[in-house]
C-alpha positions, -999 to +999 in steps of 0.1 A: -564-059+393-541-081+373-538-117+383-506-131+398-499-150+365-501-118+345-478-100+370-453-127+366-455-123+329-449-086+332-418-092+354-404-117+329-410-093+300-393-065+318-363-087+326-360-099+289-367-066+274-397-077+254-434-067+254-458-084+278-482-092+249-455-114+233-452-135+265-490-137+268-492-149+232-465-175+239-485-188+269-517-190+249-500-209+220-485-233+245-519-241+262-535-246+227-508-270+216-510-289+249-548-292+246-546-305+210-520-331+220-542-342+250-574-346+229-555-360+199-574-339+174-564-321+142-590-293+147-579-257+148-572-249+184-567-216+202-564-204+238-570-171+255-560-158+289-580-136+311-556-110+325-578-101+354-585-136+367-555-154+351-578-181+337-567-197+304-594-213+282-588-234+251-613-238+223-618-252+188-630-228+161-647-236+129-653-213+099-688-208+085-693-213+047-726-208+028-732-241+011-720-278+014-703-274-020-679-248-005-668-270+023-631-279+017-621-290+052-649-310+070-630-308+103-625-270+104-655-258+083-693-260+086-722-248+065-744-218+074-774-240+082-754-261+106-739-230+123-773-213+127-787-243+146-761-235+172-759-197+169-788-181+149-770-147+145-739-162+128-730-151+092-709-165+064-672-161+072-678-161+109-664-185+135-680-208+161-661-217+192-662-250+210-645-248+244-624-277+257-619-286+293-583-279+303-586-294+338-575-329+327-542-315+314-515-333+334-478-328+341-467-338+306-489-312+290-476-286+314-440-295+306-447-292+269-464-258+275-433-246+294-410-255+265-432-237+240-432-206+262-394-205+266-390-210+229-414-182+220-397-159+246-362-166+232-374-159+196-390-127+208-358-117+226-337-123+195-360-102+174-359-074+200-321-074+200-318-075+162-343-047+158-326-026+185-291-027+171-293-036+134-298+000+122-271+014+145-240+001+127-211+026+131-224+040+163-202+043+194-217+027+225-207+026+261-201-010+272-190-029+303-165-058+301-185-089+311-160-117+306-127-124+289-124-154+266-091-168+251-096-148+219-127-126+223-139-101+248-176-101+258-193-068+266-226-060+282-245-034+263-275-033+287-301-050+265-277-075+249-243-090+249-217-080+224-186-098+212-153-082+201-131-106+180-093-106+182-090-089+148-111-059+161-089-054+192-059-031+195-026-048+205-020-021+230-051-027+250-059-051+279-092-052+297-105-061+331-139-075+340-162-046+350-142-020+331-163+006+311-151+014+276-164+029+244-168+005+214-180+008+178-210-013+167-200-030+135-229-053+127-255-077+140-252-113+128-282-136+128-272-170+140-289-202+150-284-194+187-296-158+183-283-126+169-247-117+178-237-081+182-201-075+169-182-045+183-148-031+176-121-009+192-100-009+160-125+009+137-116+045+125-151+056+137-138+053+173-111+079+167-136+102+150-160+099+179-132+107+204-122+138+184-159+149+184-160+145+221-127+163+228-127+191+202-156+216+204-148+229+169-155+195+154-187+190+175-202+223+163-191+218+127-165+245+124-138+219+117-147+188+098-130+154+096-125+146+059-107+112+061-092+088+086-068+060+080-059+038+110-039+007+120-051+000+155-023+000+181+002+015+157-007+048+141-037+069+128-037+096+102-066+120+103-073+148+077-092+179+089-105+210+072-118+243+087-148+261+074-137+293+091-105+308+076-096+322+111-096+288+127-066+265+123-079+230+120-047+212+131-042+236+160-078+231+172-074+193+172-041+195+190-052+219+216-031+241+239+001+223+247-014+192+230-040+186+258-068+176+234-049+151+213-031+137+244-064+129+260-074+109+229-040+091+228-045+081+264-079+067+256-063+046+228-035+034+251-007+054+235-015+050+198+003+076+176-019+102+158-009+124+128-032+153+122-030+166+086-047+196+070-069+185+041-064+199+006-086+196-025-054+195-046-044+158-046-007+165-050-006+189-021-026+166+000-002+137-008+028+158+003+011+165+037-001+129+041+035+115+038+046+137+068+070+137+086+090+129+054+098+158+031+086+152-005+105+166-035+076+164-060+044+146-067+029+138-101-002+120-113+007+090-134-028+076-140-059+096-133-083+068-141-067+043-119-058+070-093-021+064-092+005+089-079+043+090-083+061+105-053+098+115-055+118+120-023+154+127-015+175+096-010+179+104+027+141+107+031+131+074+014+131+052+045+112+079+065+086+083+038+080+045+035+079+041+073+084+010+094+073-020+074+057+004+049+033+018+074+036+055+066+030+052+028+003+026+034-017+049+057-011+078+033-026+057+005-056+048+026-061+085+035-059+097-001-077+068-017-050+067-043-022+043-051+013+057-043+045+047-060+073+062-040+109+065-054+141+081-045+159+107-066+185+081-076+159+055-086+141+081-107+174+092-124+182+056-133+147+051-146+150+081-169+184+070-181+170+036-190+141+052-209+165+074-228+186+045-238+156+025-248+144+055-270+178+058-286+180+021-295+203+012-266+242+011-265+259-007-293+297+000-287+315-034-291+335-045-261+365-051-284+370-013-284+385-014-249+421-020-261+435-026-226+415-058-222+434-089-233+421-115-257+416-140-228+395-116-208+375-106-239+367-142-246+354-148-211+333-117-211+318-124-245+310-160-234+291-146-204+270-124-228+288-091-221+293-078-256+291-040-252+312-014-234+281+002-218+270-032-204+304-038-189+306-003-174+272-008-156+283-040-139+294-040-103+325-058-091+303-085-075+286-091-108+319-093-126+333-119-101+303-141-109+316-145-145+335-178-149+373-172-150+371-137-136+389-131-103+394-102-080+426-090-097+410-093-131+381-072-119+405-044-110+422-046-144+388-045-161+378-014-140+410+004-149+406-005-186+370+008-188+380+040-169+408+046-194+385+039-223+362+068-212+392+090-207+393+090-169+428+089-154+437+091-118+465+114-106+499+099-115+486+076-142+503+081-176+482+087-206+493+066-237+512+085-264+492+092-296+504+069-323+517+085-354+497+080-385+515+059-410+519+078-443+532+063-475+567+076-483+567+105-507+589+105-537+615+132-536+611+161-560+645+154-574+632+121-588+601+138-604+599+154-638+591+191-641+556+182-652+550+160-621+564+187-598+539+213-612+511+187-611+517+180-574+520+217-566+487+224-582+468+216-549+432+207-549+427+222-584+446+192-599+472+191-626+476+222-648+488+225-683+525+232-683+530+238-719+527+276-714+553+276-686+588+290-693+620+271-684+626+296-656+591+289-641+597+252-642+631+255-625+617+278-598+588+255-590+612+225-588+636+243-565+607+252-542+594+217-539+628+200-535+638+226-509+609+217-487+616+180-490+653+184-484+649+206-454+623+184-439+644+152-440+676+171-430+659+187-400+647+153-388+681+137-391+698+166-375+674+167-346+680+129-340+718+134-341+716+163-316+695+142-293+720+113-294+749+137-288+732+152-258+726+118-243+763+109-248+775+142-232+752+136-203+766+101-197+801+113-199+795+141-174+779+117-149+808+093-152+833+120-146+814+131-115+814+096-102+851+092-108+860+125-091+839+117-061+857+083-058+892+099-060+882+125-034+869+099-010+900+078-015+923+108-007+903+116+024+907+081+036+945+083+030 
C-alpha cells in the first residue's frame, strides 16, 4: 500500500495535471540539495523515495575508473582497486553509494526542499500546458469566462487559463463571468511566468467552425468553404462551393427561411454575413464578391501582381466601396487580389486623358477665342492658361481663383468658350459671316482686247490672240464687260430699292400716326 506521502503526491499531480513521477522526482531533488547544503560538500548527491514506506534516503555516489591515471575528479571518482575493497563485485564504470543520514536536517533544510519542490512542479506544469496546446493552433475550444480585466478576458480551458486580448474581441460582444463560449486557439506564448494561451473570437476560423456545426452539407464535405474574409463585429464574406451539381451551396448555408445562417448570426451577436458562390474564374468571382453592388465589368490589369480593375455604374460606386471601404476591402481579402474600383465617368475621363496624351495634347492657342477681351486674355495667360482646351476643362470655382477674374467675368468666359465651339442657346444670335475682302477688279472697258482674252482663258492661262479675228475679239470683250456692268449695276439697284422701301415704310407709318391723332381729336370734340 502506498504511503501517505505518495498519496499526497498523487493528489497534487492530479490537481496540477502532471504525472506523479514528476512530483516524486522534484521531492528527491529537493532532499538531495538540502542534504548537500547541510553537509557542505561538493560530492554528487542523490535521493530516492520508497513509495511503499514513504522513506527518503540521500546518498553520495562515486564512479569507478580502472587506474589512478584516469581519475579526473578525486571527489566523485575512485579507482577499481579502491572500490573492490568496499564492494568486490563492482566493475569499471559502476557506482558506489555512500548513504547520508537525513535525520539531522532541520527546518531550514525543509524550507529549502519545499521551495525546490514548488519550482519543479511549476516548471512541469508549464511544460504540460505548452505540450497540450502548442500543436492545436486554429482549433475551436469550449471555454468558460473566468474573470474580466480592463482590456482582456480570461477564460478557463480546463487544464489551463487562456487570455483574449482586446484586438481579438468583437465590438458587439460582452461577457459575463461563468458564461460558456467557443473560442479559437491562436498560439501559445512562452513567458517568464509560464506559457500563455492566446485565444480569439475575431478569427475567421470561428465562423468556419460555426458553419460546420450548423450546415450538415459542410460537415460531410458536400459543400466546401473556399475562402473567408472577416472584420469582427462588422461583416463577414464567405465563399462556398458545391461538389454536387444538384446541391446549391448558398442555399444550403442559408437554410430554409434563413434558419441556419440566422443561428450563426446570433452566435456572433448580430454580425452580418454575406454568402457567395465560389468561381474559379477570377473576374466572375470578383463580381460576386462585390455584392450587393452591381458590377459593369472586371478586367485583369496585372496578372503577376494580382491586380484587378472593376468598373461600376456611377450610382453603384458608393455601394461597391461600402462604408469606410469595408465592402471592397473584404472582397480583396476574399479574392487575394488587389482591387482598383472606378465609376464609368472616372474611366471615361481616364481614357480621354490617355487619348490626349497619345495625340500630343491640345495645342489650340487661347487667342482663338475672339470674344475674350485683351484684358481677360492677359490675366488667363499670366495664370498659365494658354490653350482653349485647358480653359474649357476648368470649373467656375477654378476660374474664380485666377487673380482678377470675378463671377461676372467667369460667366463671360463660359459664354465665349461655348460660342467658340459653336454652341448657342435658344435666342442667342450667331455672328454674321464676314465678307472676304477681294481686291477690286479692273473693268473690262479699261482692258485691251489681248488682256480680256487672257483673263477669259481660265486656268489654262493666256492664249495667243494673233489668230483671232476682229469679230472674235469684240465678242469676247462684250461678254466680259457685260458681266462686270451687270454685276455692279445690280448691286447699286438693289441698294437703291432697299433705301426706297425704307423711306416708303417710314412715310406710311407717319401717315398712320397722323390719322390716328386726328381721329382721336375729332372724337374728343
